KETOR-373064 format. One record per residue (C-alpha): x, y, z. Coordinates in steps of 0.02 Angstrom, whole numbers, plus 50000, padded with zeros to 5 digits. Layout:
% KETOR-373064
XYZ ...
END
This chain:
% KETOR-373064
505444909352626 504474924352680 503254935152584 504344945652491 505334931152439 503824923352380 503334940252298 504964941752213 504804924452133 503094925952084 503464943752000 505014935051907 503854920851852 504074918251661 503014901851635 501214905051606 500724896651769 500414909451878 498724922451875 499134937951797 497884944951951 499184934752086 500714945351967 500024959651974 499924960252170 501674952152199 502164971152083 501244979352203 502014971152375 503644972252305 503464990852267 502844995352421 504274984352508 505544999652428 504635011752506 504925007052663 506495017052784 507385001052823 507264993652629 509244992652623 509554984252773 508214970052717 509164968052555 510914967552628 510264953552739 509464944352607 510734945352493 511864938552611 510874923252664 509634919552513 510224907052385 508814913552270 509794923452105 507934930552072 507934937552257 509784943752235 509584951952084 507974962352158 508974963952301 510144972552215 509214981652086 508084991852221 509814994452310 510525003652154 508765012452140 508915017552323 510405025352307 510125032952161 508465043352214 508655044752408 510675041152441 510725061252476 509435062452624 510045048452725 511075049052892 513035045952887 512655031152972 511395024552850 512655026552697 514215022152807 512985004852837 512625002752624 514465006552592 515054995652715 513844981252677 514284981252488 516144984252504 516194967852591 515174956452482 516424961852338 517754960152431 517304945752542 517704955552682 517124953252878 515644943252820 515264925552807 516244921452670 515184907052590 513774916952586 514654930252489 515504918752364 513764912252323 513574929752247 515314930552159 515194914452105 513454916752042 512644922851854 513554937251780 512154947451780 512044946651974 514014950751967 513694964951827 512334972051954 513394970652106 514624981552020 513584994651961 512954996452156 514584998452202 515015012552037 513595021852115 514255023752284 516105029752202 515205039952098 514125049752257 515605048052375 517275047052296 518435053852354 517575066852477 516685052952588 517665035752533 519485042652481 520035023052519 518975014052428 520255008852265 521715006352390 520594996152538 519984986052352 521944981552305 522204974752475 520904959552449 521444954952268 522604941752338 521034931752385 521254925452210 520114927552047 518294930052121 518954943952180 519934949652053 518524947051920 517474958352030 518674971952033 518704971551834 516874973051839 516924987951946 518354997551839 517424992051669 515774998651755 516455013151825 517155016751648 515375014551567 514305023751702 515335037851723 517145040451650 517045035651474 516715048651335 515975037451220 514295040551273 513215054951313 513595066251475 512875078451560 513735092551631 513605085551809 514245068551747 515945075351647 516125086551805 516025070851932 517225061751791 518365073051798 518405072951990 518515054052013 519845052251872 520965067151968 520775057352130 521115042452049 523025051151978 523445055852140 523045043152224 522895024652165 523145024051977 525015017251980 524625005352112 523034997651986 524354995751861 525514986051972 524024976652008 523784973251844 525524968151777 525414955851949 523934947851898 524464944851719 526074938651785 525384927551892 523914918251801 524254920851616 524704902051591 523364895751724 521814908551715 522134919151542 520084922451536 520384932651720 521874940151610 520774944451451 519554954251582 521074962851666 521814969051498 519994974551448 519944985751583 521864990651558 521284996251377 520025007451452 521015017851568 522585019251452 521745033451365 521725044951525 523225038951630 525115043451637 525555033851467 527295030151568 526435019251669 526055007851528 527755011851411 529025004951506 530134989951533 529044979651600 527104981251548 527594985451351 528634970151343 527074958551424 525634966651328 526884961851158 527054944351256 525294941051280 524914946651091 526204935251023 526644920551115 525764906150989 524504894251118 523834906451233 522134911451233 521374919351073 520344931451186 521664934651280 522984939151149 521704949251056 521364959251213 523214962351252 523334967251064 521894979251102 522924988151251 524334992551105 522914999551019 522605010251160 524445015151168 524575020350995 522935031251005 523355039451148 523265060551117 524955067951150 526235080651067 526395074750894 528275074450904 528165063051067 526985051650983 528225050250847 529495043150938 528275032651038 527745023850874 529695022650811 529955013450998 528585000850970 529364988650840 527504986650787 528364975850635 528414961550785 526514960950756 526364959450567 526564940250556 524954937550646 523814941750510 524484928950390 524834916250525 523214916450595 521414911350512 520744925750432 519174927050510 519694926550703 519364938750825 521464939350847 521714944250658 520334958450683 520944964450854 522764966050752 521914971850575 521314986350711 523004987950786 523764991050604 522445001750566 522555011150712 524695013150695 524555018050529 523345032250552 524345038350695 525985039850573 524955047750449 524535061250556 526215063850611 526755064950438 525565079750413 525725087750573 527595090150579 528615098950479 530595094750503 531185082950349 531875072350496 530125070350549 529295066850386 530665056650329 530335045450486 528465046850463 528685039950280 529795026350336 528505020250478 526825020650347 527985011450194 528364998650358 526604995750402 525694998950239 525894982650154 525124975050318 523634984450291 523374978250136 523574963350164 522204962450312 520884971150159 521264958950052 521184943250148 520224945150309 518394945850356 518424962850464 517404975150552 518714985650541 518704988650331 517905004350347 519275012750440 520525005050348 519785014450188 519815030750297 521355028350330 521945024050129 520795038450104 521765051950216 523365042550134 522925044349958 522565063949997 524245067950074 524925058649912 524465074549820 525715084949900 527105072449874 527555076049678 528255067049595 527595051349688 529125039349733 529325021049652 528835014849843 527285027149829 526805020949643 526795002249707 525635007349864 524335016049721 524655001249647 524164990149801 522795000949851 521924999749683 521974980749724 521154983449876 519794990849807 519514978549646 519594963949782 518364972349901 517024979149765 516934959749711 515134951649734 515234935049838 514974921149679 513804911849821 512474926549771 512654924349586 511114917049530 510074927949655 510874942949601 510464937249410 508364933849428 508554948749560 507684938649689 507314946449874 509114938949918 509794947149769 508994964049814 509684962149975 511614957549924 511424971749791 510944984649909 512074980250009 513564982349900 512854998549821 513185006550005 514724996650048 515415001949881 515175021749888 516715024050005 517945012349904 517435020249740 517735038249815 519395032349846 519675025349654 519355042249605 520395051749720 521825038049665 521435042049489 521745059449519 523235058949594 524105044949481 523025043849346 524195034249238 524445019149350 522545018449368 522205018049218 523575005349169 522654994749309 520944995249260 521604988949082 522574974749157 520754971249265 519774971349108 521064959749004 521224947549147 519534946449184 518954943948982 520304930748966 519734920949128 518494906949109 516754909149101 516204899449258 517144909949378 517384925849293 515824935349319 516094942849476 517924949249418 517194957049240 515844967049349 517114971049452 518304979149328 516824985149231 516354994649400 518225002949428 518035008849238 516455016849262 516725024249432 518455032049354 517475040949237 516745052549361 518555061449400 518995064049223 518685079749153 517615082849009 519015088548919 519935074348928 518375064448875 518075071848736 519855073548658 519895053848690 521855050448683 523155041648766 522395028148882 520785034448889 520455030948703 521345014148710 520355010348862 518655015148768 519185005248606 519564991048729 517994993248808 516864990148643 517894977848565 517734965148708 516644952348724 516424944848887 515904926848892 514714931049040 514014944948957 512094935848984 512304939649169 511154953749230 512494963549328 513814962649187 512744967149050 512044981649153 513834987349214 514394985549041 513034999348962 513275012349100 515005012849052 514765013848875 513625030848927 514855034949054 516135037948908 515075041748777 515775060248756 517225052448682 516235042348559 515415060448533 517015067648459 517785052148385 516265046548259 517375030948202 516765020948372 514995026248312 514515006948225 515434998748383 514375009348503 512575005248411 513034987348407 513284987148605 511714994348621 510554985948492 511004968048492 511004953848637 512184964048755 510794976848756 509144979548697 508984961248628 509794957348793 508614940448852 508304949149041 506934960349023 507794973849177 509464974849052 508254977448914 507394990148994 509024999249056 509834998248876 508275005248792 508435020848922 510205024148903 510285022548717 508905035748732 510095047048803 511395042048680 510405047948550 510035061948640 511875066548636 512535060048461 510815062948366 511655071548202 513045058848190 511945046648185 510855051048029 511805039247903 511445024448029 509415027848057 509025012447941 510175001148028 509465006248189 507755006648130 507734988948056 508734983548226 507184988948320 505604983048213 505464967848319 505764978548489 504594990448433 503184976848367 503354969448574 503144982948659 501414986648591 501034966348611 499684962848716 500694950348813 502224964548825 500754975448912 500094964249027 501624955749073 503174966349064 502604981849124 503524987449283 504445001049380 504995016749330 505785012749155 504085009949080 504915004048892 504345018248808 506185026648808 506465014948622 505105025848566 505875040348611 507545037648550 506685032048377 505785051548385 507455058948416 508125050748284 506985051948139 506415069648214 507865080848158 507575091247997 509385083447950 508065067147877 507645072147718 505475073647719 505135059747597 506135049147711 505545055347865 503505054747818 504005036347776 504745032247938 503395040848040 501835034847953 502605014847969 502875019248154 501175028048195 499835020648061 500005001048121 499905008448326 498285018448263 497535003948174 497774992348324 496955005048439 495525008648321 495354989048307 494954988948494 493655003848471 492864995948349 492654980648463 492464986448614 490824985748685 490794967248630 492244965048752 492114953348894 493074961449065 494434949649033 494834953048857 494324973648915 495694972449031 497024965248912 496404979448779 496704993248896 498444987848933 498774986148752 498195004448703 499105010648855 500585006048797 500385013848607 499825030748701 501425029748790 502385023948622 501715037948525 501815052448658 503575047448676 504075047548483 503395062048465 504485071848594 505865070148440 504685083348345 504615100948364 503405113848352 504095124548207 504555108248096 502925099748097 501955117548092 503055126647973 504555116447891 503555101347875 501635102447905 501365086447827 502225076447980 501075089148082 499585078447977 500005063948038 499935068148215 498225078148214 497535063548116 498425050748272 497635063948397 495875060748305 496215042448346 496525042748508 495275054848568 493925041648532 494695031248672 493915045048807 492095041048695 492285020748695 493155020348894 492615036548983 492815027449137 494615019249128 495695032649252 497295024749174 496805028848994 496025045849023 497985050249108 498675043548940 497695053248830 497955069548927 499825066448931 499705065348740 498475080948733 499895089848826 501275084448723 500415088348567 499755108348615 501825107848630 502195099348454 500555104848339 500435122648416 499055133948377 498335119848253 497775108848414 496255120848414 495115111948312 495475096548414 495275104648585 493275107148601 493005085748581 494315084248695 493965096448830 492025090248815 492485070148853 493785076748987 492465085349085 491275070449072 491815065949245 492015075649368 493205066849522 494485078649603 495805069349531 494995071849359 494625089549388 496445093249427 497215085749260 495905093849158 496385111249243 498215108649228 497805104949034 497045122949038 498215132049129 499565126049000 498555130848854 498165148348919 500065151148968 500385145248780 498925153648682 498425167648792 497085176948735 496915165148590 495915152648697 494425165548766 493095157548669 493535141048735 493695146148918 492045154848913 491255138448854 491995128148984 492235138649135 490255137949199 490445118749217 492205119549291 491485133149417 489825122649462 490865109249484 492215116349600 490865124049713 490125108049733 491625099649760 492795111249872 492045117150048 491765137150039 492605137850220 493845124650262 494225106750229 493555093950346 494965086650475 495175074550614 494425059850667 493445050850545 494075060050366 494765050550221 496565056250211 496455049050032 495085059150007 495495076250085 497605075049996 496455075149830 495275090549882 496775098749949 497665096249791 496105101649690 495935117849807 497965121749753 497635120649586 496065130149582 496855145749633 498435143749499 497045141949377 495995158649425 497895166749434 498245162049268 496735166849202 496795183649274 498655186549224 498345183849051 497135194949018 495515185049022 494635191049171 493165194349045 492765177049049 492015178449248 491005191649165 490205181549021 488215178049041 488285161749080 489765163649210 489215178149315 488085169649405 489585162749499 490625177549517 489905180949678 490335164849771 492005165049679 492515181549737 491945176449916 493205161749913 494625169849848 494225184249974 494045169750150 495655162750061 496825177650053 496335181750219 496435164050309 497295151450205 498595141050290 499885140550143 500515161350120 500925156049939 499005153549902 498685168549998 499635177549902 499025171749726 497195176749786 498045192949826 498795195349658 497145190549588 496105205649655 497475216149617 497475212949436 495505211949434 495415231249507 496735234649368 495325227649232 493735230949301 494045247649384 494195263149299 494885280249374 494035286549532 492375292049456 492435283349307 490815273149245 490885256449353 491085242149240 490565227149364 489035233949484 489615230049662 491375226649633 492085242449699 491185242849850 491615221149880 493395226649870 493475242149993 492205235550112 492835219450101 494435215450046 495355232450076 494885230550281 494925210150296 496355208950199 497545221450178 497115225050392 496485212250506 497195197150429 498725206450445 498615211250635 498295193750679 499635185050763 499445169950645 500315183450511 502345181350581 503085196150509 504885187150523 504395175050387 505285177350222 503645171650129 502265180550238 503615199550204 503215194050005 501355192650037 501515207350138 502255215450001 500905211449888 499495217750015 500535234050011 500375234449806 498405232349840 498145245749918 499125257649830 498175251649655 496485253249774 497195272049796 497345273449622 495825269049553 494395273149698 495685286749758 494585298049930 493225281649924 494515270549972 495585280050089 494075287350181 493305270550216 495185260950271 495745276350370 494075280150458 493195264950484 494855248750477 496255260350559 494745265650695 494475249350735 496045246250756 496355260750872 497665267450768 498275285150830 497815300450717 499785303050682 500175286650613 498455285950519 499005302050433 500915299350392 500005283250306 498905293950190 500605303850160 501625286050121 500035281850014 500205294949912 501845297249864 502735286349741 503875276949842 503225259749866 504795252149983 504365266650089 502445262750104 502935245150122 504275247250257 503045258750350 501535249550330 502525234650431 502985246650563 501305253050594 500545236250601 501775229650743 501255246650842 499295243350806 499665223650864 500785230851020 499255242851067 497935228051047 499025216251134 497935203451081 496215210951138 495255213250973 494905199550861 494435203450696 493755196650546 
END
């Protein structure tokens, strides 16, 4: 063993016995050897004489790399030597046969690597410099299985590496593939096919694995060789024989079926394809799917063949227009469809997706076949049976799905994804044959309901899923009408008690299906008592599974929204039924143990609010209902608040969770009451909410630092602003004072959002409140937000930065809302005056530099409104001393000119063009308010610095003094583009 072989062994050593430094040196030694000019000769020699697999692999790998990188630079003699040496090993030609046999009888990865080297040579040299490679190879196949095996590996690798279009190819690779295929067609394809036939005939009984390899190669090449070489009296019968004969290796039979699929899928003229499909007599293979094990490889291959055949027949039907062709296509379809249905229902298949895609195409074709024949209606029924069988859960996962553990979640997610295409197919069938679909669903539900409880869970769930999904294909008009089979199905659904209703999946799908058809109930009030029972009893809100109960609450709330007035006669019944649920929701046990997920459980209170908040409910009853709900909840809160200081940390945590639940409940309840009802027509109702607000505001005093509680109270204040309207004003000073007690960015964001709501709703009416709180807000803002830009880079806290960005965004919205609602005088109050200059500087800097164009636009709009509010016409009295000069010298030149000249101001961006429009409006307003003072400074100072030509400056003045704002914007954009070209990036403004 020489040094190179030793280095290779060390390099490939996977044990921990070799020192890492030694391994590194071995790598370096081998890499250095690769650089040697005679490396190919070294590799060939070692391939011929070394018995060490690692050495053989390294030599083949090095040969492959060297050929790919250096082959074009080699001399003709070197190229010939490499080709001759590799070919000799592959074909046992002219060298020590024993040495070559060691490689050809070696591990598969060695033979595959050898095939890869051979294919690289073919890719580079065939047919120009090595035209006889395939013909020469064929002459050596008589040497037996080892050479035949290598021949198959070379053909397969050639397909993978060069010919197949299943992989992304560069234009050069596509050209090379075309060159190779054209040469093979002219020279040797027919010879190769003849060799395949001879090998299959000779070895089909003695070496079936070898025959399977030959067929795998054949399958790959059928797509581009002359189909007549395969579809003839020799090859085609042999393929069917190898597929059909029992006792042969399953791998061989499956490979033969793969070749038949390649024949079926061959691209050609559709009339010729139909003739081919008719001649195949494919019915010969139908029996295989029933005779073999349903999960065998052969059944999977035959299923793919049948599906491919059906797809091609359907394509012929769609593409050919003659009556005979359509009739013949339909006849072939009718022949193959029962087998397609069978394999989809009975077999575990990888090809299930392609079968569903085919069936979708078939159903789509049926739309043009009206009316459907008896045979086609039978096919519709069979498709529905297939869908139902496929969407059924496996009973193995029943317990996992019911308790929804990790395995159950994974299976549910998998089935949701798997069902998508099947349910799309169902809806297509429903549109093509609604009566058949409805009858099938009815039969399915009846069958599921009558079967025994220990095995019908999955069947019931699948039947309900069919009915639920079918609802998407039904028009609103049909649903509202609720007559015929749909009405019958809804009646059956509502009246059926499934023995497995305690199962989570069944209960959820039952409720979802009821809600899907709620429009039928909307127009047919006789269904209402039955629907209410389903939602309110143990099938829904009182279901033992909390997930079902929560979902039932949510769906019930949505049903109440739709049915509303129709439910007034049932309010007493509903409230009585929900008493225990309401009490449980606000218990400490519920709050601490069951609060999870997006459906927080408060939907039941929203449903109650929607019911009792209607004006159709008499005032006395409405007051009683609301009082019976609010009083106990408020008393619970007051009880906690009285003892807040004496609570241990553990007790406090539980009580806080309870208060959170109560606030959510009251908040949800209030959504059913509108402002007109509680303030105008029934103020007594409004008084109850005011009293509740008074109680809940005390929570902020008792627990000032508990962020989740603050968020819940803030949410309730938002709700009360909408519900109580202006009558909420007396409660605002106390609320705002408590909310302002915390100065963290997150809390300040929530506070500003509330102020924005108040301003947008009440406008100048909140002037006094805003004047009181603005100085504190301004102080906090300037303490928290940096004057320039937010910190970034290594070491910055991403969460803190995100909170600061959110605060910054909401601050600009807040200032924008103030100015656009005629409240800018707040900035000028004695307590706020000291913040005016830093605020103006912040707005100016942001309007020029902020990365978010929409934020810059808001700042420009703020300046426009302030100019209008604070500045009189030219020569008028100055309302805010220094503001005019700040605008002319700071805002006008920096924002309206220099920032626009900056290359970062992207004039091809839609949002940036909107900002430019606002900047032009600002110039127009400045000219109207400041006259020649603005114009002189902007043109003589700003334009001069930007090297603006005199003629363009004069045109600008004319456009500005005109009345066409669109013309001004268009001119200003072209002016900016001209100035950018002139400065050519040589000036840096700002």
